[in-house]
C-alpha positions in Angstrom: 112.4 99.5 102.2 110.1 97.6 104.5 109.8 94.3 102.9 107.3 91.4 104.1 105.7 88.4 102.6 102.0 88.1 102.8 99.4 85.7 101.2 98.6 86.4 97.6 95.5 88.3 96.7 93.6 88.1 93.6 94.1 92.2 92.9 97.8 91.4 93.1 97.7 89.9 89.7 96.9 93.2 88.0 100.2 94.4 89.1 102.4 91.1 88.7 101.1 90.3 85.1 102.9 93.5 84.0 106.1 92.6 84.8 106.2 89.8 82.0 107.2 92.1 78.9 108.0 89.1 76.7 107.1 85.6 76.0 110.7 84.5 76.6 110.8 85.8 79.9 107.3 84.4 80.7 108.4 81.1 79.4 111.7 81.4 81.9 109.1 82.1 84.8 106.6 79.5 84.3 107.9 77.2 81.2 104.4 75.4 79.8 102.2 76.2 83.0 100.4 79.1 81.2 99.4 78.2 77.7 99.9 81.7 76.1 101.4 85.0 76.0 100.6 87.6 77.4 99.5 86.0 80.7 96.6 88.4 81.9 95.5 88.6 85.5 92.5 86.4 84.7 94.9 83.7 83.8 96.8 84.1 87.0 93.9 83.7 89.4 92.2 81.1 87.2 95.5 79.1 87.7 95.5 80.0 91.5 91.9 78.6 91.5 93.0 75.2 90.1 96.6 74.7 91.4 97.0 76.7 94.8 95.1 75.3 97.7 96.5 77.0 100.6 97.8 73.9 102.1 100.2 71.7 99.8 100.7 75.0 97.8 100.8 78.7 98.8 101.4 81.8 96.9 103.1 84.8 98.5 103.5 88.4 97.7 106.4 90.6 98.6 105.2 94.2 99.6 107.1 97.2 100.6 104.5 99.0 102.5 101.6 99.2 100.1 103.6 98.5 96.8 104.0 95.0 95.4 107.4 94.1 94.4 107.6 90.6 94.3 105.7 87.1 94.1 106.6 83.4 94.9 105.0 80.1 95.2 105.8 77.0 97.5 104.3 73.5 97.3 104.9 70.1 99.2 106.0 67.7 96.6 103.7 64.5 97.1 106.6 62.2 98.0 108.4 64.1 100.4 106.2 66.2 103.2 109.4 67.6 104.7 110.3 69.4 101.4 109.1 72.6 100.0 109.4 73.7 96.4 110.0 77.3 95.2 108.4 78.2 91.9 107.2 81.3 89.7 109.5 83.4 91.5 109.5 86.9 89.9 110.5 90.9 91.0 109.0 94.0 89.6 111.3 94.6 86.7 111.8 98.3 87.3 113.5 97.6 90.3 116.0 94.7 89.4 119.5 95.4 90.5 118.3 96.5 94.1 118.6 92.8 95.8 114.9 92.3 95.7 115.3 88.7 94.0 117.7 87.7 96.8 115.3 89.2 99.4 112.5 87.4 98.2 113.9 83.9 97.7 115.9 84.3 101.3 112.2 85.1 102.7 110.7 82.2 101.2 113.4 80.0 102.3 112.9 81.2 106.2 109.0 80.7 105.6 109.5 77.3 104.7 111.9 76.4 107.4 110.4 78.4 110.1 106.6 78.5 109.4 106.2 75.3 107.5 109.2 73.3 109.1 110.6 71.9 105.9 114.1 70.7 106.1 115.0 71.0 102.4 113.7 73.7 99.9 114.3 72.8 96.3 113.6 74.5 92.7 114.3 74.2 89.1 115.7 76.8 87.1 116.4 76.9 83.3 120.1 76.8 82.1 119.2 79.9 80.0 118.5 82.1 83.3 122.2 82.7 84.5 120.8 86.0 86.6 118.6 83.6 88.5 121.1 81.0 88.9 123.4 83.4 90.6 120.7 84.7 92.6 119.7 81.1 94.1 123.4 80.5 94.7 123.9 83.6 96.6 121.1 82.6 98.9 122.6 79.2 99.6 121.2 77.0 97.0 123.5 74.6 95.3 123.1 72.4 92.1 122.1 68.8 92.5 122.1 65.8 89.9 118.8 64.3 88.9 118.4 60.7 87.0 116.9 62.6 84.2 117.2 65.9 82.9 113.8 68.0 83.0 113.4 69.6 79.7 110.7 71.7 78.1 109.5 72.8 74.6 109.9 76.5 74.7 109.7 79.0 71.9 110.5 76.1 69.3 113.7 75.2 71.3 114.2 72.7 74.3 115.1 74.4 77.4 116.9 72.2 80.2 116.4 72.5 83.9 119.0 72.6 86.6 117.9 71.2 89.9 118.9 73.2 93.0 118.5 72.6 96.6 118.9 74.3 99.9 119.1 72.0 102.8 118.2 73.2 106.4 121.6 72.9 108.3 121.5 76.3 110.0 119.6 76.4 113.4 118.8 79.5 115.0 118.4 79.2 118.9 119.0 80.9 122.3 122.3 81.1 123.7 123.1 78.7 126.5 124.9 80.6 129.7 128.0 78.5 129.2 128.2 79.8 125.5 128.2 83.6 126.6 131.8 83.9 126.7 131.8 83.4 122.6 130.1 87.2 122.6 133.6 88.6 123.1 134.5 86.8 119.9 131.6 87.9 118.0 131.9 91.3 119.3 135.2 92.0 117.5 134.0 90.2 114.2 131.2 93.0 114.6 133.7 95.6 114.2 133.4 96.8 110.5 136.9 96.4 109.2 136.9 97.0 105.3 138.8 94.4 103.2 142.3 95.0 102.6 142.8 97.3 105.7 144.9 96.5 108.8 143.1 94.7 111.6 142.3 96.7 114.7 144.1 95.1 117.7 141.7 93.1 119.9 142.6 95.6 122.8 140.0 97.7 121.1 137.3 95.8 122.9 138.5 97.3 126.2 137.2 100.6 125.3 134.1 101.2 127.4 131.8 102.3 124.8 132.4 98.8 122.8 132.8 96.8 126.0 129.5 97.9 126.8 127.6 95.5 124.3 128.7 92.5 126.2 129.8 93.6 130.0 128.0 91.0 132.2 125.7 89.8 129.5 122.9 87.9 130.7 122.7 89.5 134.0 120.2 92.3 132.9 116.6 91.2 132.6 116.4 92.4 129.0 119.5 90.8 127.6 118.6 88.7 124.5 120.9 86.7 122.4 120.3 84.2 119.6 123.3 82.1 118.0 123.3 80.4 114.4 124.3 76.7 114.7 125.9 75.0 111.3 127.0 71.4 111.9 127.2 71.7 115.7 129.0 74.9 115.4 128.1 78.2 116.6 128.7 80.5 113.6 127.0 83.5 114.2 125.2 85.7 117.0 123.1 88.4 117.5 121.7 90.1 120.9 120.5 93.3 122.2 120.2 95.2 125.6 118.7 98.4 126.9 120.2 101.7 126.1 123.6 100.3 125.4 126.1 102.4 123.3 126.8 103.7 120.0 123.3 102.8 118.8 121.5 104.2 121.8 118.3 106.2 121.3 116.9 106.3 124.9 116.9 104.1 127.8 113.9 102.0 127.1 114.6 101.1 123.6 117.0 98.1 123.0 120.2 98.3 120.7 121.0 95.3 118.7 124.3 93.9 117.4 124.9 91.2 114.8 128.0 89.2 113.9 128.8 86.2 111.6 132.1 84.6 111.1 133.7 85.8 107.9 133.8 82.2 106.3 130.0 81.8 106.9 128.9 85.3 105.4 126.8 85.7 102.3 124.9 82.6 103.2 121.9 84.3 104.4 122.9 83.7 107.9 122.8 87.3 109.0 119.5 87.9 107.5 118.0 84.9 109.6 119.6 85.8 112.7 118.2 89.5 112.3 114.8 88.3 111.5 114.5 85.8 114.6 115.9 88.6 116.9 113.4 91.2 115.6 110.5 88.7 116.3 111.8 87.8 119.9 112.0 91.8 120.7 108.9 92.6 119.0 107.3 89.7 121.2 108.4 90.9 124.4 106.5 94.3 123.8 109.0 96.6 122.5 108.0 99.3 119.9 111.1 99.8 118.5 114.8 98.7 118.3 118.0 100.7 117.4 121.6 100.0 115.9 124.4 101.8 114.7 126.4 100.7 111.6 129.5 101.9 109.7 128.2 103.8 106.5 130.4 101.8 104.4 129.2 98.3 105.8 127.0 96.4 103.3 124.8 95.3 106.2 123.0 98.7 105.8 121.0 97.3 102.9 120.0 94.3 105.1 118.9 96.9 107.6 117.0 98.7 105.6 115.2 95.8 103.8 114.4 94.7 107.6 112.5 98.0 108.0 115.0 100.0 109.7 115.1 104.1 108.9 118.1 106.2 109.4 117.6 108.3 112.4 121.0 110.2 112.2 123.6 110.2 109.8 127.0 111.0 111.7 130.6 111.5 110.7 131.2 107.4 110.3 128.0 105.6 111.0 124.2 105.8 110.6 122.0 105.6 114.0 119.0 103.6 112.8 115.5 102.5 114.1 113.2 100.0 113.4 109.5 100.8 114.7 106.7 98.5 114.3 103.6 99.7 113.1 100.9 100.9 115.6 103.9 101.9 117.9 
């Protein structure tokens, strides 16, 4: 998969409307925002013309190549210009179970923080939608209280909303020269070690093929490193350098590595680090980037969703490459 968010187009409604297979699902998606079921493409576009102005509110479509696979909106509440509120979250129902919902929400959160400079992202979700609640929690949202419970009358019942928020306490920035020694620690954490297995000794870092990832880092002109900072602490790092080691494809292609401390995994930090480094590499002018990843590593899915392809399947790992279009 090569998933991206792009601005919603009126023709997208022809696909999105087909995902709402029942009125129950429709009400979970939109509450009372649409008057009747089924929602037609004309209904969607009429709503957009009335409520999505492209400034205080925007609509985004997630696509895999040319295929439409998700849809989401963001709006700025009238009383807080630093907040973005998610709404109308939906993915292709035929592709559920593939992590598309989490990816869609994660990408929208990144968009809110990086493009719209929000400091908080919020949303409301019905109590009777546990799958969506689990998805939002997996991205990093947490439940917050409200003075009054927001409720809607749907299908003859009263449906209560849960309020959830995601605070932007994660900063992605360039590593400082006096922090470079931390890469040794992150290099060790980047070694895939399945849960329940005995940890490899730290002396493994002395192997030339492994040490090549951090040796004299920063002294080569194309060395790039970004770190993730949470509450003043560096908790993750991603870096790249030319023709490095296990993921080398040629002398002119950078190879990247990424690592997040175990207690901070599963919070979307790795995804944000990867996205930021890919942007930096592309802006420099490289047409592709490579990496090596253990076949059993859950990060394989993250790389595939970021547009990487498997160039070579080896005994224990994949050699993967991401190429940018028109390169």
